[in-house]
Structure formats: structure tokens, C-alpha cells
C-alpha positions in Angstrom: 0.0 0.0 0.0 2.8 2.4 0.8 4.4 1.8 -2.5 1.1 2.4 -4.3 0.7 5.7 -2.4 4.2 6.6 -3.2 3.7 6.0 -6.9 0.5 8.1 -7.0 2.4 11.1 -5.8 5.6 10.4 -7.7 5.2 9.6 -11.4 8.9 8.6 -11.7 9.9 5.0 -12.2 13.0 3.3 -10.8 14.7 0.6 -12.8 17.7 -1.5 -11.7 20.3 -3.0 -14.0 23.3 -5.2 -13.3 26.4 -4.0 -15.3 29.2 -6.3 -16.0 32.7 -5.3 -16.9 33.2 -2.3 -14.6 36.6 -2.2 -12.9 37.2 1.2 -11.5 35.8 4.6 -10.7 36.3 5.8 -14.3 34.0 3.0 -15.4 31.4 4.2 -13.0 31.5 7.7 -14.5 31.3 6.3 -18.0 28.3 4.2 -17.3 26.5 7.0 -15.5 27.2 9.4 -18.4 25.9 6.9 -21.0 22.7 6.3 -19.0 22.1 10.0 -18.3 22.1 10.6 -22.1 19.1 8.3 -22.6 16.0 10.5 -23.1 13.7 10.4 -20.1 16.3 9.6 -17.6 16.2 11.9 -14.5 18.9 10.5 -12.3 21.5 7.7 -12.3 23.5 6.1 -9.5 26.1 3.4 -10.4 27.7 1.3 -7.7 31.0 -0.4 -8.5 30.9 -2.7 -5.4 27.5 -4.2 -6.4 28.1 -3.8 -10.2 24.7 -2.3 -10.4 22.9 0.8 -11.8 19.8 2.4 -10.4 18.0 4.7 -12.9 15.1 7.1 -12.2 13.1 7.7 -15.3 10.1 9.7 -16.3 8.5 6.5 -17.6 9.2 2.8 -17.1 8.3 -0.1 -19.3 10.1 -2.5 -21.5 11.1 0.1 -24.1 12.9 2.2 -21.5 14.6 -0.9 -20.1 15.7 -1.9 -23.6 17.1 1.6 -24.2 19.0 1.6 -21.0 20.5 -1.9 -21.7 21.5 -0.7 -25.2 23.2 2.4 -23.8 25.2 0.2 -21.4 26.3 -2.1 -24.2 27.2 0.9 -26.4 29.4 2.2 -23.6 31.4 -1.0 -23.7 29.9 -2.9 -20.8 27.6 -5.9 -20.4 24.0 -5.3 -19.3 22.5 -8.1 -17.3 19.2 -8.9 -15.7 18.7 -7.0 -12.5 19.8 -9.0 -9.5 20.7 -8.4 -5.9 24.2 -7.5 -4.8 24.1 -10.7 -2.8 23.3 -12.8 -5.9 26.1 -11.1 -7.9 28.7 -11.6 -5.2 27.6 -15.2 -4.5 28.0 -16.0 -8.2 31.7 -15.0 -8.2 32.1 -14.4 -12.0 34.0 -17.3 -13.6 36.5 -14.9 -15.1 37.3 -13.6 -11.6 37.4 -17.2 -10.3 40.7 -18.6 -9.1 41.2 -20.7 -12.3 42.5 -17.9 -14.5 44.6 -16.6 -11.5 46.1 -20.0 -11.0 47.0 -20.4 -14.7 48.5 -16.9 -14.6 50.6 -17.8 -11.6 51.9 -21.0 -13.1 53.0 -19.2 -16.3 54.3 -16.1 -14.5 56.4 -17.5 -11.7 59.0 -19.0 -14.0 59.5 -15.6 -15.6 60.6 -14.3 -12.2 63.4 -16.8 -12.1 66.2 -14.3 -12.8 64.9 -12.0 -10.0 64.7 -14.9 -7.6 68.1 -16.2 -8.4 70.0 -12.9 -8.1 70.2 -12.9 -4.3 71.9 -16.3 -4.4 74.3 -15.4 -7.2 72.5 -17.7 -9.6 71.8 -17.0 -13.3 68.3 -18.4 -14.0 67.4 -16.4 -17.0 65.2 -18.3 -19.4 65.7 -18.4 -23.1 63.8 -15.6 -25.0 61.6 -18.0 -26.9 60.6 -19.7 -23.6 59.8 -16.3 -22.0 57.6 -15.5 -25.0 55.9 -18.9 -24.8 55.1 -18.3 -21.1 54.1 -14.6 -21.4 52.0 -14.7 -24.6 49.0 -16.7 -23.2 48.9 -14.4 -20.1 49.1 -11.3 -22.3 46.6 -12.2 -25.0 44.4 -14.9 -23.5 44.1 -14.0 -19.8 44.6 -10.3 -20.6 42.1 -10.2 -23.5 39.4 -8.7 -21.3 41.7 -5.6 -20.7 42.1 -5.1 -24.5 38.3 -5.4 -25.1 37.3 -3.1 -22.3 40.2 -0.7 -23.0 39.2 -0.5 -26.7 35.6 0.3 -25.8 36.8 3.1 -23.5 39.2 4.6 -26.0 36.6 4.5 -28.7 34.2 6.4 -26.4 36.9 9.0 -25.8 37.3 8.0 -22.1 39.8 6.0 -20.1 39.5 3.3 -17.3 41.6 0.8 -15.4 41.5 -1.7 -18.3 43.0 0.9 -20.7 45.9 1.6 -18.3 46.6 -2.1 -17.8 46.3 -2.8 -21.6 48.7 0.1 -22.5 51.2 -0.7 -19.7 51.5 -4.4 -20.3 51.4 -4.1 -24.1 54.3 -1.6 -23.8 56.3 -4.0 -21.7 55.5 -6.9 -24.0 56.3 -4.9 -27.1 59.5 -3.5 -25.6 60.7 -7.1 -24.9 60.0 -8.2 -28.5 61.9 -5.1 -29.8 64.9 -5.7 -27.5 65.0 -9.4 -28.5 64.9 -8.5 -32.2 67.7 -5.9 -31.8 69.8 -8.5 -29.9 69.1 -11.1 -32.6 70.2 -8.8 -35.3 73.3 -7.7 -33.5 72.1 -4.2 -32.7 72.2 -4.7 -28.9 74.5 -6.6 -26.6 73.7 -7.4 -23.0 73.8 -10.5 -20.8 75.4 -13.2 -22.9 74.5 -11.1 -26.0 70.9 -10.8 -24.8 69.6 -7.8 -22.8 67.1 -8.2 -20.0 63.6 -8.7 -21.4 60.4 -7.5 -19.7 58.0 -10.3 -20.4 57.8 -11.0 -16.7 56.5 -7.4 -16.2 53.6 -7.8 -18.6 52.6 -11.3 -17.4 53.0 -10.7 -13.7 51.0 -7.4 -13.8 48.1 -9.1 -15.5 48.2 -12.0 -13.1 48.3 -9.6 -10.1 45.4 -7.6 -11.4 43.3 -10.8 -11.8 44.4 -11.9 -8.3 43.2 -8.6 -6.9 39.9 -8.9 -8.7 39.4 -12.4 -7.4 40.1 -11.2 -3.8 37.7 -8.3 -4.4 34.9 -10.7 -5.4 35.5 -12.8 -2.3 35.3 -9.7 -0.2 32.1 -8.6 -1.9 30.6 -11.9 -1.0 31.4 -11.3 2.7 30.1 -7.7 2.5 26.7 -8.9 1.2 26.4 -11.8 3.6 23.7 -9.9 5.5 21.4 -10.0 2.5 22.1 -13.6 1.7 21.4 -14.5 5.3 18.0 -12.7 5.1 17.2 -14.4 1.8 17.9 -17.8 3.3 15.2 -17.2 6.0 12.5 -18.1 3.4 11.6 -21.8 3.6 10.9 -23.5 0.3 7.6 -25.1 1.3 4.7 -24.5 3.5 2.1 -26.8 5.2 -1.3 -25.8 3.8 -4.2 -26.6 6.1 -7.3 -27.6 4.1 -10.5 -29.5 4.5 -8.6 -32.8 3.9 -5.8 -32.0 6.3 -2.3 -30.7 5.7 -0.5 -30.7 2.4 2.9 -29.3 1.4 2.9 -26.6 -1.2 5.7 -24.5 -2.7 6.0 -21.1 -0.9 5.4 -19.3 -4.2 1.9 -20.8 -4.3 0.9 -19.5 -0.8 -1.8 -16.8 -0.9 -3.1 -14.2 1.5 -5.9 -15.8 3.6 -4.4 -19.3 3.5 -4.1 -21.2 6.7 -0.7 -22.8 7.3 0.6 -25.1 10.0 3.9 -24.1 11.6 5.6 -27.0 13.3 8.1 -26.8 16.1 11.6 -25.7 15.0 10.4 -24.6 11.5 10.6 -21.1 10.0 7.4 -19.1 9.6 6.8 -19.3 5.8 5.0 -15.9 5.5 3.7 -12.9 7.4 0.6 -14.2 9.3 -1.6 -14.0 12.3 -1.9 -16.8 14.9 -5.2 -18.6 14.8 -4.5 -21.7 17.0 -1.7 -22.7 19.3 0.9 -21.0 21.3 4.7 -20.9 21.1 7.8 -18.8 21.5 9.3 -17.4 18.3 12.9 -16.4 17.6 12.9 -13.2 15.5 16.6 -12.4 16.1 17.6 -12.5 12.4 14.9 -9.9 11.6 14.9 -7.6 14.7 18.2 -8.4 16.5 16.1 -9.3 19.6 18.1 -12.1 21.3 15.2 -13.5 23.3 12.3 -15.5 21.9 8.9 -13.7 21.9 5.8 -15.5 23.2 3.0 -15.8 20.5 -0.6 -16.8 20.8 -3.9 -16.4 19.0 -4.3 -12.9 17.5 -0.5 -12.2 17.5 1.3 -11.2 14.4 4.1 -13.4 13.0 6.8 -12.3 10.6 7.9 -14.6 7.8 11.4 -16.0 8.4 11.1 -16.2 12.2 11.9 -19.5 13.8 9.1 -21.3 15.7 9.9 -22.7 19.2 8.4 -25.9 20.7 4.7 -25.3 20.0 2.6 -26.0 16.9 0.6 -23.1 15.5 -2.0 -22.7 12.8 -1.7 -19.2 11.2 -3.6 -17.2 8.6 -1.4 -15.6 6.0 -1.6 -11.8 5.9 1.1 -10.9 3.3 3.3 -12.7 0.8 6.0 -12.0 -1.7 7.1 -8.4 -2.1 4.6 -7.1 0.5 6.0 -9.2 3.3 8.1 -7.7 6.0 11.1 -9.9 5.1 11.0 -8.8 1.5 10.7 -5.1 2.6 13.7 -5.6 4.8 15.8 -7.1 2.0 14.6 -4.3 -0.3 15.6 -1.6 2.1 19.1 -3.1 2.7 19.6 -3.5 -1.1 18.4 0.1 -1.7 20.9 1.4 0.8 23.8 -0.6 -0.7 22.9 0.5 -4.2 22.7 4.2 -3.2 25.6 6.6 -3.5 26.8 8.3 -0.4 27.2 12.1 -0.6 30.9 11.8 0.0 31.2 9.9 -3.2 30.8 13.2 -5.2 34.4 13.9 -4.4 35.5 10.6 -5.9 33.3 11.1 -9.0 35.0 14.5 -9.6 38.4 13.0 -9.3 37.6 10.0 -11.4 36.3 12.2 -14.3 39.9 13.4 -14.9 42.0 10.7 -13.3 42.8 8.5 -16.3 43.6 11.4 -18.8 45.9 12.9 -16.1 47.7 9.6 -15.6 48.2 9.1 -19.3 49.7 12.6 -19.4 52.0 11.8 -16.5 53.1 8.6 -18.2 54.0 10.4 -21.4 55.8 13.1 -19.4 57.8 10.3 -17.6 58.8 8.8 -20.9 59.9 12.1 -22.3 61.6 13.1 -19.1 63.8 10.0 -19.0 64.6 10.3 -22.7 65.7 13.9 -22.3 67.8 12.8 -19.3 69.7 10.5 -21.5 68.2 7.2 -20.5 67.7 4.5 -23.1 64.3 3.9 -24.6 63.8 0.7 -22.7 64.4 2.3 -19.3 62.2 5.2 -20.1 59.5 2.9 -21.3 59.6 0.7 -18.2 59.2 3.7 -15.9 56.3 4.9 -17.9 54.7 1.4 -17.8 55.2 1.5 -14.0 53.2 4.8 -13.8 50.4 3.3 -15.9 50.1 0.2 -13.8 50.3 1.7 -10.3 47.8 4.4 -11.1 44.8 2.2 -11.8 41.9 3.7 -9.8 40.3 0.5 -8.6 40.6 1.3 -4.9 39.1 4.8 -5.5 35.9 3.3 -6.9 35.5 0.7 -4.1 36.4 2.9 -1.1 32.9 4.3 -0.4 30.4 1.6 -1.7 32.1 -1.3 0.0 32.1 0.5 3.4 28.4 1.3 2.9 27.7 -2.3 2.1 29.5 -3.5 5.2 27.9 -0.9 7.4 24.3 -1.5 6.2 24.9 -5.3 6.6 26.0 -5.0 10.2 23.1 -2.7 10.9 20.6 -5.2 9.5 21.9 -7.9 11.8 21.3 -5.5 14.7 17.7 -4.8 13.6 18.6 -1.4 12.2 17.5 -0.9 8.6 19.2 1.9 6.8 17.1 3.1 3.9 19.7 5.3 2.1 23.4 6.0 2.3 22.8 9.7 3.0 21.2 8.8 6.4 24.1 6.5 7.2 26.6 9.2 6.4 24.8 12.0 8.1 23.7 10.3 11.4 27.1 10.7 13.1 26.8 14.5 12.9 23.5 14.6 14.8 23.5 17.1 17.6 19.8 17.1 18.6 17.6 14.0 19.0 13.9 14.6 19.1 11.5 11.9 20.3 7.8 11.5 19.9 6.4 10.6 23.3 3.5 8.1 23.0 4.6 4.7 21.7 8.2 5.8 21.2 9.4 6.8 24.7 6.4 5.2 26.3 4.9 1.7 25.9 2.1 3.1 23.9 -0.5 1.3 26.0 -2.1 4.0 28.1 -4.7 2.9 30.7 -7.7 4.9 31.9 -6.7 5.6 35.5 -9.7 7.8 36.5 -13.0 9.1 35.1 -14.0 12.1 37.2 -17.7 13.3 36.8 -18.1 17.0 37.3 -20.9 18.4 39.4 -24.2 17.4 37.7 -22.4 15.3 35.0 -24.1 12.1 35.8 -23.2 8.5 36.8 -19.6 7.4 36.3 -20.6 4.1 34.7 -23.0 5.7 32.3 -20.4 8.3 31.3 -17.8 5.6 30.7 -20.2 3.8 28.4 -20.8 7.0 26.5 -17.1 7.6 26.2 -16.6 4.0 25.0 -19.3 4.5 22.4 -17.5 7.6 21.0 -14.2 5.8 20.9 -15.6 2.6 19.3 -14.4 3.5 15.8 -11.0 4.8 16.7 -7.6 3.1 16.8 -6.0 5.8 18.9 -4.2 4.4 22.0 -6.4 6.5 24.3 -9.5 5.2 22.6 -8.3 1.6 23.2 -7.8 2.5 26.8 -11.4 3.7 27.2 -12.7 0.6 25.4 -10.7 -1.7 27.7 -11.9 0.1 30.8 -15.5 -0.3 29.7 -15.1 -3.9 28.8 -13.4 -4.6 32.1 -16.6 -3.4 33.9 -18.9 -5.2 31.5 -20.5 -2.0 30.1 -22.4 -2.1 26.8 -21.7 1.1 24.8 -24.9 2.8 23.5 -25.4 3.2 19.7 -23.3 5.8 17.9 -24.0 7.7 14.7 -22.5 10.6 12.8 -19.1 10.0 14.3 -16.5 12.6 13.2 -12.8 12.5 14.1 -11.1 15.8 14.8 -7.4 15.3 14.2 -5.3 16.4 17.2 -8.5 17.5 19.0 -10.7 14.5 19.6 -13.9 12.9 18.4 -17.6 13.8 18.3 -20.8 12.0 17.4 -24.4 11.3 18.3 -24.8 8.8 21.2 -28.4 7.7 21.4 -29.2 10.6 19.2 -27.6 13.3 21.5 -24.4 15.2 20.6 -21.3 14.2 22.7 -17.6 14.6 22.2 -14.3 13.5 23.8 -12.0 16.5 23.5 -8.4 17.5 24.2 -7.8 20.5 26.4 -6.9 22.4 23.3 -10.3 21.8 21.8 -12.0 22.5 25.1 -10.3 26.0 25.1 -11.4 26.6 21.5 -15.0 25.6 22.4 -14.9 27.8 25.5 -15.6 24.8 27.8 -12.5 24.5 30.0 -12.7 22.1 33.0 -12.2 23.2 36.6 -8.6 24.4 37.0 -8.2 22.8 40.5 -9.2 19.4 39.2 -6.9 19.7 36.2 -4.0 20.7 38.4 -4.5 17.7 40.6 -4.5 15.3 37.7 -1.6 17.0 35.9 0.5 16.8 39.1 0.1 13.0 38.9 1.5 13.1 35.3 -1.8 12.2 33.8 -2.9 13.0 30.2 -6.3 14.5 30.6 -9.3 14.6 28.1 -12.8 15.9 28.7 -16.1 14.3 27.9 -18.4 17.1 26.5 -22.1 17.3 25.9 -23.6 19.9 23.5 -26.9 21.6 24.3 -29.5 22.6 21.7 -27.7 25.9 21.0 -24.4 24.0 20.3 -22.7 25.1 23.5 -20.4 22.5 25.0 -20.3 21.6 28.7 -17.8 19.4 30.5 -19.5 16.3 31.9 -16.4 14.4 33.1 -12.6 14.3 33.0 -10.7 11.2 31.8 -7.2 10.7 33.1 -4.8 8.4 31.3 -1.4 7.1 32.3 1.3 5.6 30.0 4.4 4.0 31.4 7.8 4.8 29.9 9.6 1.9 28.2 12.0 0.1 30.7 15.1 1.1 28.7 14.0 4.6 27.9 15.8 6.4 30.7 19.1 4.5 30.1 18.9 5.2 26.4 18.5 9.0 27.0 21.4 8.9 29.5 23.5 7.3 26.8 22.6 10.0 24.3 23.4 12.7 26.8 26.8 11.0 27.5 27.5 11.4 23.7 26.9 15.1 24.1 23.6 15.1 22.4 20.6 17.3 23.2 17.4 15.3 23.7 14.0 16.9 23.0 10.5 15.3 23.6 7.6 16.3 21.4 4.2 15.5 22.7 0.5 16.3 22.1 0.0 16.2 25.9 -0.5 19.3 28.0 2.7 20.8 29.3 2.5 19.6 32.9 1.9 16.0 32.0 4.6 16.1 29.4 7.1 17.6 31.8 6.2 15.0 34.4 7.1 12.2 32.0 10.2 14.1 30.9 11.4 14.3 34.5 11.0 10.5 34.9 13.2 10.0 31.8 15.9 12.6 32.5 14.9 15.1 29.9 15.2 18.8 30.8 12.0 20.7 31.2 13.1 23.3 28.7 13.5 20.5 26.1 9.8 19.5 26.2 7.6 20.6 23.4 4.0 20.0 24.6 0.5 20.4 23.1 1.8 19.9 19.6 -0.7 18.8 17.0 0.4 16.0 14.7 0.5 18.4 11.8 2.8 20.8 13.7 5.5 18.2 14.6 7.4 18.9 11.4 7.4 22.6 12.2 8.9 21.8 15.6 11.7 19.8 13.9 12.3 22.6 11.5 12.7 25.0 14.4 15.3 22.8 16.0 17.3 22.8 12.8 17.4 26.6 12.6 20.4 26.9 14.8 22.5 24.8 12.5 22.1 21.6 14.5 21.7 18.3 12.6 18.4 16.9 14.0 17.3 13.3 14.2 13.6 12.6 14.8 12.4 9.3 16.3 8.7 8.4 15.9 6.5 5.3 15.5 3.2 6.3 13.8 1.8 7.6 10.6 1.3 11.0 12.2 5.0 11.2 12.8 5.8 10.8 9.0 6.0 14.5 8.2 8.3 15.2 11.1 10.5 12.2 10.1 10.8 13.5 6.6 11.5 17.1 7.9 14.4 15.9 10.1 18.0 15.5 8.8 17.8 11.9 9.9 14.4 10.3 10.4 14.3 7.1 12.5 11.1 5.1 12.6 10.4 2.7 15.5 8.8 -0.2 13.6 8.8 -3.5 15.4 8.5 -6.5 13.0 4.9 -7.4 12.5 3.6 -4.1 14.0 5.5 -1.5 12.1 3.9 1.5 10.4 4.5 1.5 6.6 4.1 5.2 6.3 6.6 6.0 9.0 9.1 3.5 7.5 8.7 5.1 4.1 9.4 8.6 5.4 12.3 7.6 7.6 15.9 7.2 6.5 16.5 4.5 9.3 14.1 2.0 10.6 14.5 0.2 14.0 13.0 -3.2 13.7 12.3 -3.6 17.4 11.1 -1.0 19.9 14.4 -0.9 21.8 15.5 2.7 22.3 19.1 1.6 22.8 19.2 1.1 19.0 19.1 4.9 18.5 22.5 5.3 20.0 23.7 2.2 18.2 22.6 3.6 14.9 24.4 6.9 15.5 27.6 5.0 16.6 27.5 2.7 13.6 27.2 5.8 11.3 30.3 7.2 12.9 32.2 3.9 12.4 31.1 3.6 8.8 32.0 7.2 7.9 35.4 6.6 9.6 35.9 3.6 7.3 34.9 5.6 4.2 37.4 8.3 5.1 40.2 5.8 5.9 39.5 4.0 2.5 39.6 7.2 0.6 42.8 8.3 2.3 44.5 5.0 1.4 43.1 5.0 -2.1 44.5 8.5 -2.7 47.7 7.8 -0.8 48.6 4.8 -3.0 48.4 7.1 -6.0 49.9 10.2 -4.5 52.9 8.3 -3.2 53.1 5.6 -5.9 52.9 7.7 -9.1 55.9 9.9 -8.2 57.9 6.9 -7.1 57.2 5.1 -10.4 57.9 8.3 -12.4 61.3 8.7 -10.8 62.2 5.1 -11.5 62.0 3.8 -7.9 59.3 1.1 -8.7 59.4 -1.6 -11.2 56.2 -2.6 -13.1 56.0 -5.8 -11.1 56.1 -4.0 -7.8 53.7 -1.4 -9.2 51.3 -4.1 -10.1 51.5 -5.7 -6.7 50.9 -2.3 -5.1 47.9 -1.6 -7.3 46.3 -5.0 -6.4 47.1 -4.5 -2.8 45.4 -1.1 -2.7 42.1 -2.6 -3.8 42.4 -5.6 -1.4 43.4 -3.4 1.5 40.4 -1.1 1.0 38.0 -4.1 0.9 39.6 -5.7 4.0 39.5 -2.4 5.9 35.8 -2.0 5.2 35.1 -5.6 6.2 36.5 -4.9 9.7 33.1 -3.3 10.3 31.6 -6.7 10.5 33.3 -7.2 13.8 31.6 -4.1 15.3 29.6 -4.6 18.4 27.8 -1.8 20.3 
């Protein structure tokens, strides 16, 4: 339903593509540029770590999908059917498998024999024809992909890692052939009449690049393990309960309304409601909650949760893409496919990186020639520049950290909807909480119904109040209904019921006009209760409403006061102390009167001046905007549909949405969703954001550092192409390994 509403308001369509053949940040820029040139495309985000593209278009459909795929292919890359990052990583492309790497190592290691023999005073140089025989398959078979991708890039007027590798290794291979030919024709004398050849440089560089890509693929698999773990929660079959008993059916055939049997130890096949039986259910993979949750008739179950020792019969409430598990996977995938704001710096660098490197390589070649070095020495130094400058690590630095951070968050029951929220959360200075259902249990009880003088009998007034609240899902309405049911009261018939958002409800009870009103509405109607009675109830921390009756002239008169109490969540005070210890300001926003809100704030450790009381649902967003005016980055935490505008207005919106009871609208508006109602997750989300951003910055530092230090060293002749190739491969692997350290994070 939330997706339907979203599409009604937003005519844009989002399409996902998998893109094969991308190797570096320059490839990302090239694919983005090609897709943006397709008519109708509004926005493009290409992710190197997941090898995917997310395209926002003015119109979807097969025609647009075909045009996008054609644009990707024309840019020199391979469009594939959209799949999740987890699927791509799990597949481990055959070309990046260890087979080609192993072949490359077997052929390249003998070429290093002279280098390995020198420390021992041994001359292990191979014959030129044997060097050629070993290097040629590596150069032209294993390295064919670099030629293909490099040619596409050159034809498009751009550059990428493949072009640099192809140029560098071809130069080393060609130089070796030229030196061999000169020696064979008597134009050059060297070791035993044969100069040193550089076949080992071309072969080893290609092998090291392939080894780095294989290690990257393995690291990507680890980074997407959270999504794979979630996907594996779906059982393959379900036990359908029919007139003739139970029968096993494929999960894909289960429909809403079906009744299923869930046996002890099995996973719940789909979102459902318990009809028969009782058990305890382990939801830890979905919510991070370590303890099993008791479930009985009427309770909601989430597909993927593990049943305990009891057998239950459940009625399916959602399947497929509408299930909670599918939504969780979609949120994690969306966050991993998104581009963090800090990536803009990388994109700007990548746009000019390869042309600059080519210019530096040409300058290196010319500089060494002008300095009097031979063509072979100048060529080798230029090759080293080309090889070490490959921008693989630059393209992986940000997305792989985002993948690791969102994966860890998902395991903790923290769903991060977009990379912007993940990057921004660590800068939060003010945390604003909705009160009811967020800081409190959200299960208020009616503690007192106080008739005013001449108001009537307490039981009769409670029955009228229950009649007015019969059609409402508000927590206070449920409290009134529960109190009436506990006393066995039968509410009189209600007609012409009208809800007044933020004010109350009115209607005809037995044909007479009544209303349950907030104190704000009472003031607007000119029917304020007795001040002394209000003060006494407020001093107890109660939320107070008034039961009003309207006379023939339409004037309202107070007949009774209803006092409600809602207990704070057990962990709320500690969670707020943790936030205060981090130096954060905590604000509570409530629709309650000021005295009741301040009484609750005092119990939680929130300062009186940080209480915003008597705030209508429509005004919560304005309160958040006011908090942002002083330059503070503001996080808003809420749990209901009426919090959605405030969640969207905040810099970081955090929705409290326990599995099976979450609010779709709040989840859609928030950048972060907490899958269980544990307020300690708020501080965890902020801390995880700080750790992830730190990893991004570390990765970018090392990605730039390799090039800033390596290119001058290569240009000045201090790095051989083999060492440069090893350093280039190491840069990508180190960036991936550093990001994967996030998986060890614990709050």
C-alpha cells in the first residue's frame, strides 16, 4: 500500500540494472554518463561494489529498459538482468574465479626466475623463446578482457583501469620483443648477447590484477552476507491446512488468507496471524532481539522467524514483495545501491583521473629520454606509472564501506534506507523523540473518570465515552474501550461519528451530541474544566481529556474528566542517558499538556526546557524545522503515521517499527528503521554511522595515498612494473579488507 501511495504522488519510475565489466571509478563515471544521455532519464546512481545501476526515469516499461541496456552495451559494458548484490557476489564471476589466476601464476612464476636467483648469485634467465611462450598466453588470453574493455573506453573517448593495464602491459611486452629483435640482429649486446627482457612485467602485472579482482569478489561476498542470510530465511515449502488436512505446497503458491501449520523448529513461511496454538518465536535475524517472543492467538508473525516448541496454525496476511522480510531485504539492497554524498568527491576525481595519468606517463617517458636514459628504461618507468595508477581502490572505497555498514546494521535490527542517512547520522546534535509509543509503551490505561458536578453517573459516562471511541484506533481510545469492557459495560449506539485530528472525536450517542476533547479543543470551544481538578490530575503526570455534551444551542459543557497514564519503556531512561553522554541534546515532542509532558520528561531525565507540549500532529514537522534553525543536525524518532511529516523534515528520520507491528508510512518517510522497539538502538545507529563514515574516510585516504605516493615513485624510477602491479592490487584488497572490519563491530 505504501508503494502504491508513493507511486500516486511520484510519477517517476525506478529501474535496476546489473552492469558487467566495470573495474574502477572511471568505469562508474562512464556508465553514468551513458545512462544519463538516454531520453527520459532523470537520475542515475552506479555502484562499483555491487556492479549495479539504479536509474530514475520519467517513464518505465520494456522500451525504457531496452534503451538503458542498449546504452550500457554501447558504452562497452555488459547489461545483465537486475539481481541483488548478494546474488552477484555469490556467483563469483567465472573470469574472476581462481582458475585464470592459477594459470597466470603458473605461467608467470618461471618468468621471475632471474629475479629470484640474483640474491643467491645464480643466473636463472630463461631463453627468450621460452619467456615468449610463457608470457603470450597471459598477455593475449588472460589479458584479452583488458584489451576489449580498454578499446571500448578509447573508442568512447574516455579511459579506465582496463585501458591503463592494456597500455602498460602491451608496452612492456612490445619492448621485450623489440629488444629481442635488436639483440638477434646484433644491434644490442647485453647479458650473454641478450639484454634483460620485460616479459615478466607484462605477465605478472596481468596476473596480479586478476588476483586482486578475485580477492575483491570474495570480499564482496562477505560484504553482502547480511542480504544472503536474510534471503535464506525463506523456507521452500509451507504446510497448507485444508478441508482434507495438511499438504505441502511451494512457498510461491501460498496466498493471502491461506491457513498454514507451523511445526516446532520450523521457520514461519510468510507474514501471518496466529489462529490456533501458542509458542515462542525467535525473531533475532529480523529484529536483532536475542530472546524468543511469546506468541498466541491474534498475535502477528513475521515470515522467516523460527518457531519454538509449539505447533501453531496461522492465517497468511502478506506474501511476496509485500512481506516484512521482502521489505527488509529491499531496504538493505536500496541502501547498498545508493551513492553516499561523500562519493561526489570521488566522482569529480575519477572524471579526470585517467587522462591525467596518461599525461604523467607520457611526461615520464619524455623526461627520462631527455635525461639521456635509453628507450627501454624510459619505457619501463612509464609502464610502472600506468600500472600503479589504476583507480580500482578509489571506486571501491565508499560503496564497500556502505555495504559493510548496512549489513552489520541489518543484523542488529537497524534498517538503513539510504546512504545519505548513514553518512549524516554521526553528525546529529539534537535527537527529538515523539512521546507516545516511542518513549512510552504506547499502551495507556484509563486511571480515572471524574464526573463534574451534575455530570451524571460514572458508569453511564464511561459507556458513552466507549461509544464515542468505538471506531478509533488511537491508544487513548483503546484504553477507554478496555476500561468499559473490564466493567462489563455495553456502549450505546453511535451515529454521525467525526474524528477531529489532534483534538478528539464527536458524534451522536443515542441521538444526542457528545464529544471527547483534548484540552486544546476545550479551550477553542470555551468549555475548560475546573482548574483545580486539572492541576491535581496533571500533578500526577496524567494525560487529561474531557467528555463534553452539547446543548440545543451548540454550546459544550464538560461532563467528566478522563485521566490516562502511560508508562515509559523500561530502557528509555538509560537510552536517554547514553545519548546525553554522547553530548547530544534530547527533546521530547508530545501532544499532551505541558504539565503531563514535563512529568514524563522528569522521569526520563529530559530537561523541562527541552519539552515541546500540546503539539498537534500536523505541527510536529514545524517543531523539527525550528530545532534545525540553529544549524544543528536533527534526528527525529517516531513510531506512527502522524510522525511521518516530522520524520521527513528531520535531517535523519528514525522510525520505530517492530516487526509485525510497524507502520509502513513511518518506514517510508524515515531514513532509518529500527525493527524492534528498543530505544538503545538509537545510540547504536548513531555510533554505527560514525564507524562507517570513519571507514569511508580511511579508505579514501589510502586510495588517494597509494596514487599520491606511488605515481611519483614510479615516475622517478623507484618502482618496477612488477612492484607497481602488486601495489595496485594490494590497494584494492586493503580497501576491501578495511571495510570488512566493520563486520566485527559490536555496540
